[in-house]
N, C-alpha and C positions, 0 to 999 in steps of 0.2 A: 259457560253459564247456562243452566237449564231454566227456562222461563216457566213461571206458573202457567198452567194450561189456559186459564181464562185470558191472560194477556196475549198469549200466542193466538188464541181464537179471535180476539179483537183485531189483531194485526191481519190475520187471514181474511176477516170480514172486510176490513178497510181496503185491502188490496183487491178483493173481489168487486167491491163497489166501483173502484177506479177502473178496473178492467172492463166492467159492464158499461160504464160511462163511455169509455173509449170505443167499445164495440158499437154502441148506439150512435155515437158521433160518426163513425165510419159508415154505418148503415144509412144515416141521414144524408151524407155527402160523400159517397164513395169516390167520386172523381176528384175531390178536393184534397185527398190524402195521398201522400207519396210514401207514407210509412208502410213498409212491407219487409219481409225477410230480405236481407242484403243491404237495406238502407241503415247505415250506421252513423249518419251525420251528427246526431245528437250525442254520440258516444266519444266524440273527440274532445273530451274534457277530463279532468281528474275530479273525482267525486269523493265525498265522505258521507257517512251515514251514522245515525244513532245506533247504539248498541243493540236495541231491539230489532233493527234490521240487519245488523252485522251477524247476529247469531244464526239466522237461517242461511246466510251466505256462507258462513263457516261450515255449516252442516252440508251444504251442497258441494263445497270444495272437498270436504272429507269423502263424500260419496264419489266424487270425480276421481280422487286418488285411487280408489278401488276399481271403479268402472273403466276409467281411461287414464292410466298413469301418465302417458305421454302428453295428453292434453293438459293434465294437472301441472306437469312440469313446465309446459309452455306458459301457462298462466303465472306460475311462480317466477319464471324468468322475466316475464313482462313486469311483474310487480317489483322486481329488483332493479328494473331499468328506470333510473331517475329522470332520464330525458324523454321518456315515452310521452307522447302527446295525446294519447287516447286512454280510455279506461283500460286498466290492466286485465279486466275480465273479458275484453273483446279479443277474440282470436279468429282470424280469417273472416272478419265481418260479422261474426255471430257472438252472442253472449254465452259464455261457458256455463253460466248459472241462470239461464233465462227464467225458469220457473220460479226461482227465488230472488229475482232481480228486485232492487229496492224501489220504493215509491217514486223517487225522482225519475227513474227509468220508465216506470209504468205511465207516468203522466206526460213524458216528452212526446211531442207531436200533437197533443191536444191543444186547442186554443184555451188559454188560461187567463183568468181575471186576477190581476195583481194590483196592489196599491199603486196609484199614480206617483211616480218618483218626482215629478215636477208639477204639482197641482198649481193651478192659477188662483189668484185671489178670489175669484168668483166660484171656484169649485168647493163643494161642501167637503168637510172632513171625511176621510175614508173613500174618496173617489177611486174607482177602479178603472183600469185600462186593460184591454184585451191584447194579449201577445200570443204568438204562435210560431212554429217553425217556419222559416221563410220559404221552405219547399211546399208547404201546405197552404191552401186557400189563396192561390195566386189569382184566381179569376173572380172570386166573390168573397165577401166577408163570411166568417163562420156563423151558422145559425145560433141564436141565443141559447137554445137547449143543448148545444154541443160544447158550450164554454164551461170549463171546470173552474169553480171558485177555489183557487189554490189554498186559501186559508181554511176551507172546509175539509181539506185533507191534512194540511200541516198542523192545525191545532190538535186534532185527536192523535196524530202521530207523535206530537210533542208530549202529550199527556202520557201516552203509552211508553215513550222513551223515559220519562221521569219515573213512572211507576216501576219500570223494568230495572233501571239502574240509576238511582237518583244522583244527579250531578256528574254523571260520566261524560267524558269527552267524546266527541265524534270520532269515528274510526274511518281512516282512509281505505278506499277499496283496494288501492295498491298494497297497503299493509296487509290486508286480508289475503290478497293474492299471493304474496311472497311468504306468508307464514307457513310453518311446517304443520301439516295436519296433526291434530291430537289423536293419539292411539287409544 
């Protein structure tokens, strides 16, 4: 599916804002982040994405099939492995489609504010709690400016997803990994 260019542009802009937030957070507290090339702790899960994010991943996988067929085959094999306990796009500790990685991957590692799953009776509605990778911020809490309000990303992403393909189901990254590239 080819997206209307304005929607693709909005996705690129949202990604850029999250990437910039991440870079600023690291600049603020460089010793508090363990996120770096080779750290794949957050990739040891199975993820699904909206179609709006699946499309660029498909495109990246199609380019990979041309540029590095052996790596593309490894990704496909991992996608077919139902017992795999990490993202099918993770090969040798690296994301095979890093530049087109979904928003969930771009925000991992950041301290994020999410709705409190167990608010107390005295907590106002919409109380947020801060969560982060247990490898990060082990010596001090994250600075307030480094905390990403997750709804500020998820809401516009959901709107883009609905405009892109109304009512579409989420797509597993493993399904994308094992799919045969379109010619």
